[in-house]
N, C-alpha and C positions, 0 to 999 in steps of 0.2 A: 284666578284662584288666589285667595288670601294666604300668605305665609303665616304659619302659627309658630310664634316664638314664645319662649318662657323668660321670666324676669329674674335677674339676680340683683338684689340690693346689697351693695358692698359698702360696709362702714369701716372707718377707722375707729378704734376705741377712743374714749374721751381722754382729756388731759390727765397726766400723772406727773409726779415730781421725781425726777431721776437723780438730782443732786441736792445736797444740803446747801446752806448759805455759804459755806467755805469751799464749795465745789467738789466735795467728796461724794462719790456715787453711792446710791442705794442699790441693793440687789435688784436688777431689772426684772428678774423672774417673779418677784413678789410684790412689786409696787402696786398699790390700789389707786383708784381714781381720786384726784383731789377735788376741792369744791367746784372748780371750773369744769372738771370732767364730769361730775355728777349732773351739773346743769346742762352740759352739752348732750349727754345721753338722754336726759329727760326731754330736751328740746327736740331731739330726733324722734323720740317716741310720739310727741305731740304732732310732729309733721306727718308721720305715718298714719296716726289716728285721724287727722284732719282729711287725709286723702283716702281714707277707708281701706288702707292696705292691710291685707291679712296674709300671714306667712304659712306655708305648708311645712317648712323646716327652718331651723335656725342652727347655724354652725359657728363655733368659736374655736380659737386656737387652744384654749385651755389655760392660758396665762390669765391671772386674776383680772387684769384690766379689760380683757375682752369679755370675760364671764360677767363681770359687774355691769359693763355697758349693755350687754344683751339683756340682762335681768331687768335693768331699768327701762329699756325700750319695751320689753314685753309687759312689764307692770303698767306702764302708761297706756299701752294699746289694749290691755285687758285680754291678753292671749296666754293661755296655759300650755306653753310648749316647752319641753325639756330640751335645751340646746345640746347638740352633738359636739363632742370634742375631737378635733382633728389636729393632733400635735404637729403634723407635717406642715401646717399653716402658721406655725410660730414665726415670730419676727426674725429677720436676718440676724445671725448671732455674731456678736463682737468678741474680740479677744480681751486680754488683760490690758486695761488702759495704762497701767503703770509701766508696761514694757515698751510702749510706743515712744520713740525719741521725740523730744519737743519740736524739733524742726519738721517732723513728719506728721505732727498731731492734727493740724487743720485738714490736710489731705485725707487722713484716716477717718475723720468725722464726715467730711462733705463729699469725698470722691465718688461714693456710690450713688450720689444723687445729683449729678451734674451731667447734662447732655445725654448722648448715647453712650452708655457705660460699657466698657469692655467686660467680658464675662469673667476675666481673671481679677478684676478689681475687688479687693477685700474691704470689708467693713470693720473699722476699728481693729484691724489686724486679725480678724477672725474669719468667718465664713465669706466666701466669694459670692459675687452676684450670680455667677453661673451655677454654683452649688445651690443657691436659693431657688433659682428657676427650675433646677432639676428635681426639687421636691415639691414645689408649688404647682407646676404645670400638670404633672400626672394626677394630682389631687383634683384639680379643676376638670380634667378629662373624665375622671371617675364620677364626679358629680354630674357632669353633662350626660354621661352614659346611662344614668339612672332615670327612667321615665316617670318615676313616682312622685313628681312634684311639678308645680307650675310657678310658684313664687317662693324664693328662698332668700333668707337674710344671712349674710356672712359678716361677722364682726371680727375684724382682723387688725392688721398693723400697716403702718405707712409703707415700709419696704415690700411687704407681701402684696399690698394693694397695687403698688407700682408694677410688680411682676405680672399681676393679673390684667391690669389695664393695658400694659405694653403688649401682652399677648393678644388682647381683644383688638387693639388698634393696628397691629402689624401682622398678626397671624404667624409670627415667627418667634424664635428664641432670641429676642432682643429685650433690652432693658432701657426704658426711657426714664432717666433719673429726674427730669424736671417736672414730673407730674406731682404737684403739691397735694398733700393730704392733710387738711386741717384736723385737729382733734375733734372727734365726733362727727366727721363729715359723712355724707351719703353719696355714693355713686350708683347709677342705674344702668345696667347692661342687659341686653336681650340676647338670647342664644337660640339658634335654630338647630336643625338636624345635622347639617353639614359642619365639619370641623371648623371651617373658616367663617361660618355664618354668625358673626358677632355684630351687634349694633350698640354703640355707646350712646346712651341717651343723656346722661348727666354725669359730670365729674366734679368732685370736691364741693358739693353743695353743703354749706354750713348753716343749719337752721337758725342758730342764734345770731348769725352775722353773715347773711347771704352774699353781700358785696365785698366783705373783708377789706374795707378801706384802709385799715391800719396795718395790714400785713405786708411786710416788705422782705424780711429775712425768712429763710427756710427753717424748718424744725431743727435740722442738724447744725445750722449756723448758730442758732440760739443755744443749743446744748453745748456746742464748742465753747461759747463765751462763758457759760456757767461753769464748765469743767476747768477751764484754764486758770481760774482763781486758785485752784489747788496746786498748781505747778510753781 
């Protein structure tokens, strides 16, 4: 008997600009895609179109960078779908950067994305990895419990995607911080009826740059280098 699984395409939003030239932060809740981000979102759309992928549903976190990425993907693929906004899938929330002591700054930026991350590890002095999983995992369970779709597109964030991928790979409340998520990347996951029936098909596929030969630093390492100019 053939097992019937459904497909989740999990994207990270395209590139955005979080800091100005002096290292001062923009409000992360409002930043739009930059030129690279728009190109990445369009490239993802072309990849879906070339493969003949059609979505039953599209879900975004509601932050502008996910809404814009999804809109560009849908425009390229010619699909008139109204994305659903699930705020519980917003990115892991940082605290106030100005309150983080300089000596603790690098750990605050990168600690949530290194190895097997303790649940109590906080991101930029704000939300903990455990708190992130406690809002993301139930949302994914709710999505899986709904039988009314076969193929869904989620356009979310690097940290949220790590939480989902970690659940798919381990079946547990664990967070694998080393799962890179390039801007505009696509992950492909299949889900069956049983809670632990996950199959991870593809991770961090970047349509404009599939082999990513120039990538060596992580997203948070790059952002740390941008921000430290302001200190």
